N, C-alpha and C positions, 0 to 999 in steps of 0.2 A: 109664521113660526115665532113663538114667544122668545124673549131674551133668555129665559131660564132654559128653554130647550136648546137654544143655540150654544149655550155654555157647555153642554154635554156633547156637542158635535164639532169635529175638527175637519176643516176643508183645506186640502192641499192641491195646488195646481202644479203639474209636471209637464214641461214641454219636451217634445221629441221622445215619446215613450214607446214607440213601436219596436225598438230593439236596443241593444247595447246598454249603456249606463241608464238611460231614461227608464227603460222597462225594469231594470234591476232596482232603481230607486222606488218604483211603485211596489214591487214585490217586498222590498225591505220595509217600506212604510207599513204594509200589512202585518208583517211579522213582528216588528217592534211595537206597533200599536196594540196588537192582541196580547203580547206578553207583558207590556208595561202599563197599559191604561186600565182603569176600572171597567168592569163589565157593563156598567151603566152608560159608558161613553161610546160614541159612534164616529167613524171616519168616512169621509167622502173624498175619493181621489178623482180630481178632474185632470184628465190626461189629453194631450194633443198629439195628433199625427197629421201627415200631409193630406190624406184622403180617407174617405169612408171605408174603403176596403182594408187599409192598414188599421184603421180604428176598430173595425169589427174583429179582425184577427187578434189584435191586442187584447180586446175584452175577453175573448175566449181563453186566451192564455192566462190572463189575470184571474179569471174565475176559477180556472184549474188550480192555479197557485193558491188561491183562497181556500179551496176545498182541502188541499193538503195542509194548509196552515191551521184550519179548524181541527182536522184530524190530529195534528201534532199536539194541540192543546186539549185533546180529548173531547171535542165538541163536534156537533153537526151544525150546519147553518140554521136549521130550525131551532135547535137548542139555544144557540147564540141569540136568535131573534127573541125567544121567550124571555131570556135573562135580561134583556134591555127593556122589557115591558113596553115594547114599541111595535108598530106595524112594519118597521123596516129593519133589515139586518144590521149588524155592527159595522160592516164594511160595504160600501157601495161605490159604483164607478159611474162617471159621466165622461163620455167620449166627445171630443171636439176636434175639428179640423182647422189647421192654419198653415199658411206658407209665410214664414218669417221674412222672406225676401220680397213679399208683396204687402205693402202697407195698407192697401184696401182690405186684404184678408185679415190683417192684424186688427184693424179697426172693427171689422165685422165680428170677429171673435170677442173683442172687448165688449161690444154692445150686447152680445148674447150672454156673456158672463154677468154683466151688470143687471140684466133682466132676469136671469134664471137662477143665479147663485146668491144666497143671502149674505155670505161673507167669504173671505179667504184668510186663513191663518198663516199660510206660507205659500210662496210661489217659487218653484225650483226652475231656474232659467237654464235649461240643459241643452236644448236643441242647438245644432250648429253644423257648419260645413268646414271641412279641412281645406278643400280647394287644391289639393296636390295632384299633379299629373303623373307622378311616378317617384322613383328613387334613383339617386346616383349610385349605382351598384358598386363600382370600383371603390368609391369613397366609403360606402357603407360597410363593405366586406373588410376593408383595411381597418377602419375604426373599431368595428366589433371584435375583430381578431386581436388587435393590439391594445385596446382600451375599452374592454367590454362594459364595465360598470358605468362609465361616463357616456359611452356611445348609445346605450339603450336607456339612459335617463334623460339626457339632453341632446337628442340627435340633431345633426346639422346636414344630413344627407338627403332630406326630402326635397323634391323639386316642386315649387309652387308656380302658379300662373300669376301674371302681372296685369293689372288694369282691367280685370273682369268686372263689369257693371251689370246691375239689374235691368230688367225690361222697364219701359216707361210705365211709371206707377199709375197714372190716371187713365191709361188706355182703356181699361175695362169699364170705367165709369162713363167715358165719353164716347164709347164705340157707337152707341145708338142715339146720341144726343143731337146730332146735326140736323139742320132743317134744309130740305130740298137738296139732299146729297152733300151739303156743305159739312165738312168734318171740322169739329172744334178741337183745339189743342191748347194746352197750358204749358208754359215754359217751366221746366224742372231742372234742379241741380242733379248732377250725377250721384248715384249711390253705388258704392262698391258692394259686390255680391257677398263676399265673406264678411265685411263690416256689417252689412244689413242682417245677415243670417245669424251672426254670433253676438252682435251688440245692439245695433239700432232697432231692429225689429222687436227684440226683448225690451229695450228701453221704452219704446212707444207703448208696448203692451203693459208694462209695469206701471207707467204713469196713468194709463187709462183705467186700471183696476185699483188704483189707490183708494177710492171710496170703499171697496170691499175689504181691503186690508185694514182700513181704519175702523172697521166694525169688529175686528178681532179683539177680544177682551179676555180677562182671566177666566180659566186657567191656561188658555192657549196663547193669548196675546202678550205684547203688541204684535201686529202683523209683521211678517218678515219677507223681505226680498232677498233671495239666495242666488247669487251669481255662481255659475259653475265655470271655473277657469281651468288652467292647465299648468303643469310644471314648466312648460315651454315658454310661457309668457314672461318676457323680460323687457325692461325699458331700453335695453341695449339694442333691441330690434324695433323700437317704436320711435317714429319721427313725429313730433307735435305739429310740424308743418304739413304732414300728410296723415291726418288723423284716421282716414279711412283705409290707409295702407294701399292706395291705388298704384303707387310707384314702387312698391316693395315686392321682392320675391318671397317675403315672409309675411304675407297678409294674415295668415292664421295666427302666427305668433304675435303679430302686431295687435290683432283684435283681442287676444287674451291679455296682453300687457295693458291695453286700454281698460278692459274689464277690471283688472287688478287696481289700476289707478283710481277708477271711479269708486269702487267699493271701499277701498282702504282709506280714502280721504273723505268719505261721505259724512262723517260726524265731526269734521273740523270746522272751527269758526270761519276760516278763510273760504270754504266752499259753501257755507250756509245759505247765501242768497239764492244760489242756483239749485241746491238740493231742496230747499224749501219750495221753490217754484216747481220742481219735479214732483214733489210729494203733495202739491196743493190740489184741492178740489174746489168746485165752484161755491160750495156752501161754507167754506172756511171763514169768509169774511163775516158771516152772520153768527159764527160760533163765538162763545165767550173764550177768554184766555184759558180758563181751567179746562174747558171742553177740548180745546186744541191740544193741551198738554196730555190729556188722556188718550188722544188719537195718534199717538206716536207710531211710526213705522221704522223698523230697523233694517239696515242693509248689511248683509253678510257675504263673505267670499269663501268659496270652497274649491277643491279639486279632487278628482278620484284616484290620485296616485297614477300609476302606469298599469293599465289593464288592457286586455285584448278586446278591441272593438273593430268595427268595420269602417271607421272614419278614414283609415288609410287602406284602400283595397289591395289585397295581396293574393297571389295564386295560392290555392288551398294547401299545398305541401309547405309553403313558407310560413303559414300560420303556426304550424307546429314548431318550426325553427325559432320563430319569434317567441313563443311561449317558453321554449327551453332557455333562450337567452335571458328572458325576464326572470325565470326561476333561478338561473345562475347569478344574476345580479342581486337577487334577494339573499342568496347564500353568502355572497361576498360582502353583505352588510348594508345594502340599500334598504331604507325604510319605506320606500315608495312603490315597490313593485307588488301591487295587490293582485295582479294576474287576472282574477275574475272581476267582472263588472259588479257582481253582488258584493264582493269585498270593497270595491271602489265606491259603492253607494253608502258606506257607513257614515261618512262625514256629512253629505247632504241631508241624510235622514236624521242624524243627530241634531243638526241645526234646525230641522223642520219641527221635530217633536219634543225637544228638551224644554223643560220649564225655563222661563226667562232668567231666573236666578242662577241656573246652571251655566248658561252662556255668559252672564255677567261675571260670575266667579272665574270662569276660564280666561276672560280678557282683563280681569282686574289687575294682575301683576304688571301688565304693560302700561296701564293707566297710572298705577302708583309710581312707576319709574319714569314718568314724563313722556310716555309714548302716546300715540294716537288712540291706542286701545284696540282698533280693528286688526285682526290677524287673518292670515290666509290658512284656513283649516283644511288639512288634507287627510285623505284616507291612507292609513299606514298599516304595514304588516311587519312583524319580526321574522326571523329565519324560519320559525316553526309555523308561520302563517297566522299567528294570533293578531286579530284586527284591533285597531284603535284609531282615534282622531288625534292629529298632531298639528301643531303650528308649523308653517313652512317659512323659510327664509326667502325674502323677496328683495331683488336688486333695488337699491335705493330706499328701501323701507325697513330692511332687516326683519327682526321679529317684533311685530306689534308697534313699529315705529320708534323703538327705544334706541337712543344713541349709545354706542359702545357695545360691549360683549352681551351675549344673551343673558337674560335675568332669570329665566326659568331653567331648572336643572335638566329637564328632559330635552330642551332645545340645545343646551350645551353639549349633550351626549350624542345628538343625532348627526349623521353624516351630512357634510356640507358639499355644495357644488364646488368643483375645483376653481380656485382663484377667488372664492368668496372672502370678503374682509368685513370686519366689524363696521357697522354703520357710523358715519361721521355726521356731525351737525350740518355741514355744508350739503351733504347728500340728502339728508332729511329735509332741509329747507327747499332744495331743488325739487324733490318729489312732491312736497306739498304745493309748491307753485305750479307744478305740472298738473296736479289734481285740480287746482283752481281753474287753470286754463281749459282743461278738458271738460269739466263740468259746465263752464260757460259756453263752450262751443257746442256741446251736446244739447244743452237747453235751447240755444239759439236755433240749432238745426231742427229740434223737435217742434218748436213754435212755428218755424217756417213751413215745415211739412204739414202741420195741422191746418195752416191757412191754405196751402195748396189743395189738400184733400177737401176742405170745406168748399173751396171755390169749384172744384170739380163736381162735387155732389150737387151744388147749386145749379150748375150748367146742365147736369144730367136730369134734373127734375122737369 
């Protein structure tokens, strides 16, 4: 495929696409692309599920959504294909399988993508696990009845598991590698299941596909790594001495706080040595300085607001009660209760498809006022359900890392978490130091695991 043909094609990878937010991101990518992009351009959605059955089911539902989208725009798939003057339709799908708690599976997916996909313009790192075992019902009922808005925005009543770790990562590689019945083993560090599913599996995948992201160019590029976080992520539940959250009852919240820290500090000078290592590829050393500058990759952070998903399993009747409580919170002034996953997908899709100058303009007020620039972009709804993308306040980072009151009018008017205070210089410095430490630890862990997997593959041959 020539470079001119690639310029008219956009490739977006979405993990965890079989249901919930991931599936809605794919649907919204279709809708936004067909409505906003010229008819000469094409979109390829590479989506992942855990197995082929889910992948096939997801394709059927996406193709059905695509047919409705064509009809909405007054087109048939054949008409759309003719208008592109191409042998392929405007929107195509590639199904891939991956288990993000299995680093061998992550490495296998990475290799398939490097072989089969010419580039990636954006990757939406959405898949994940909650890891909750249930709900503290007395506490939940009391808080929802007495403090509805806060209780359904920042819940504290979910019960999480402690110390859950993944299976031995190299077992599948070494299972048949022994000689004369002798079983080979490699010493491995422990990996927390929630940490691996929500952060580290994605971290390894993103690093591995950096070569594809660096091939993204105008009008789509630079390539974008888009982390999907949560309102529940807070450094108050994150222990830098327990980066994997193995000793915490809040492993999910800890993993989302780590996601925030990594993404929000990704463009700071203090984290540059490790971010540059994370975004490096083998041929960087042979590239000229000007070529490296053109191969930039941007890291963004988003969250879907609060919408109804299956990440916290509930008995069927309680799903309706949950939706009612979410709707009530929206009426009471919450900007974050999107309710539907389709509304929750607006921010990730905006970050995926917007021209680079739009994203730069959105973050420029924070840079001009001395912030880090990176914001946590959330999917938002007003009382009437009108959707928008909005910057979210983050504990220890405020809005865009700006010390003092919010500098953007919309941020000043938005409802804040109870107890939130304006960012101080000391808090900002502490957050930046936390970012430097987390980036260093994550890179060291990535390099260690790459060596372990290399060794296991060598023994398996």
